[in-house]
ChimeraX commands (.cxc) that place a marker at each C-alpha (Angstrom):
marker #1 position 65.42,79.23,63.77 radius 0.5
marker #1 position 68.71,79.71,61.20 radius 0.5
marker #1 position 69.56,82.68,62.50 radius 0.5
marker #1 position 69.56,81.72,66.03 radius 0.5
marker #1 position 71.98,78.54,65.07 radius 0.5
marker #1 position 74.26,80.55,63.70 radius 0.5
marker #1 position 74.33,82.78,66.54 radius 0.5
marker #1 position 75.37,79.88,68.67 radius 0.5
marker #1 position 77.60,78.65,66.43 radius 0.5
marker #1 position 79.31,81.93,66.94 radius 0.5
marker #1 position 79.27,81.71,69.93 radius 0.5
marker #1 position 81.08,78.26,70.56 radius 0.5
marker #1 position 83.57,79.52,68.29 radius 0.5
marker #1 position 84.57,82.89,70.08 radius 0.5
marker #1 position 84.28,80.84,73.51 radius 0.5
marker #1 position 86.92,78.19,72.59 radius 0.5
marker #1 position 89.10,81.91,71.25 radius 0.5
marker #1 position 88.55,82.55,74.60 radius 0.5
marker #1 position 90.18,79.74,76.35 radius 0.5
marker #1 position 92.50,79.63,73.99 radius 0.5
marker #1 position 94.36,82.88,74.27 radius 0.5
marker #1 position 93.58,82.35,78.48 radius 0.5
marker #1 position 95.87,79.54,77.78 radius 0.5
marker #1 position 98.26,81.32,75.57 radius 0.5
marker #1 position 98.52,83.97,78.34 radius 0.5
marker #1 position 98.79,81.67,80.92 radius 0.5
marker #1 position 101.61,79.53,79.62 radius 0.5
marker #1 position 103.44,83.43,78.39 radius 0.5
marker #1 position 103.45,84.08,82.31 radius 0.5
marker #1 position 104.85,80.84,83.31 radius 0.5
marker #1 position 107.65,81.19,81.22 radius 0.5
marker #1 position 108.57,84.70,82.22 radius 0.5
marker #1 position 108.71,83.54,85.83 radius 0.5
marker #1 position 110.64,80.59,84.91 radius 0.5
marker #1 position 113.09,82.39,82.86 radius 0.5
marker #1 position 113.01,84.88,85.97 radius 0.5
marker #1 position 114.20,82.48,88.68 radius 0.5
marker #1 position 116.91,81.22,85.78 radius 0.5
marker #1 position 118.46,85.00,85.68 radius 0.5
marker #1 position 118.02,85.24,89.53 radius 0.5
marker #1 position 120.02,81.85,89.80 radius 0.5
marker #1 position 122.65,82.99,87.06 radius 0.5
marker #1 position 123.42,86.67,89.20 radius 0.5
marker #1 position 123.68,84.74,92.29 radius 0.5
marker #1 position 126.23,82.49,90.94 radius 0.5
marker #1 position 128.09,85.37,89.75 radius 0.5
marker #1 position 128.09,87.25,92.50 radius 0.5
marker #1 position 129.46,84.44,94.95 radius 0.5
marker #1 position 132.18,83.93,92.02 radius 0.5
marker #1 position 133.20,87.97,92.11 radius 0.5
marker #1 position 132.72,87.19,95.90 radius 0.5
marker #1 position 135.29,84.37,95.45 radius 0.5
marker #1 position 137.22,85.96,93.60 radius 0.5
marker #1 position 137.81,89.16,95.65 radius 0.5
marker #1 position 138.83,87.27,98.81 radius 0.5
marker #1 position 141.38,85.12,96.60 radius 0.5
marker #1 position 142.80,88.99,96.08 radius 0.5
marker link #1:1,2 radius 0.2
marker link #1:2,3 radius 0.2
marker link #1:3,4 radius 0.2
marker link #1:4,5 radius 0.2
marker link #1:5,6 radius 0.2
marker link #1:6,7 radius 0.2
marker link #1:7,8 radius 0.2
marker link #1:8,9 radius 0.2
marker link #1:9,10 radius 0.2
marker link #1:10,11 radius 0.2
marker link #1:11,12 radius 0.2
marker link #1:12,13 radius 0.2
marker link #1:13,14 radius 0.2
marker link #1:14,15 radius 0.2
marker link #1:15,16 radius 0.2
marker link #1:16,17 radius 0.2
marker link #1:17,18 radius 0.2
marker link #1:18,19 radius 0.2
marker link #1:19,20 radius 0.2
marker link #1:20,21 radius 0.2
marker link #1:21,22 radius 0.2
marker link #1:22,23 radius 0.2
marker link #1:23,24 radius 0.2
marker link #1:24,25 radius 0.2
marker link #1:25,26 radius 0.2
marker link #1:26,27 radius 0.2
marker link #1:27,28 radius 0.2
marker link #1:28,29 radius 0.2
marker link #1:29,30 radius 0.2
marker link #1:30,31 radius 0.2
marker link #1:31,32 radius 0.2
marker link #1:32,33 radius 0.2
marker link #1:33,34 radius 0.2
marker link #1:34,35 radius 0.2
marker link #1:35,36 radius 0.2
marker link #1:36,37 radius 0.2
marker link #1:37,38 radius 0.2
marker link #1:38,39 radius 0.2
marker link #1:39,40 radius 0.2
marker link #1:40,41 radius 0.2
marker link #1:41,42 radius 0.2
marker link #1:42,43 radius 0.2
marker link #1:43,44 radius 0.2
marker link #1:44,45 radius 0.2
marker link #1:45,46 radius 0.2
marker link #1:46,47 radius 0.2
marker link #1:47,48 radius 0.2
marker link #1:48,49 radius 0.2
marker link #1:49,50 radius 0.2
marker link #1:50,51 radius 0.2
marker link #1:51,52 radius 0.2
marker link #1:52,53 radius 0.2
marker link #1:53,54 radius 0.2
marker link #1:54,55 radius 0.2
marker link #1:55,56 radius 0.2
marker link #1:56,57 radius 0.2
view
């Protein structure tokens, strides 16, 4: 009986860790996509500025 309780506690602990790591990876993935989108916007603005500078010359 005692081993069974310990085993159940270990399973609960592992499930909590699993949920924590899944959430952690999802947050990292969201941050990556946010950074990627921000970099794309900065790149587009830089290209537009270059085009404007070229047309002024």
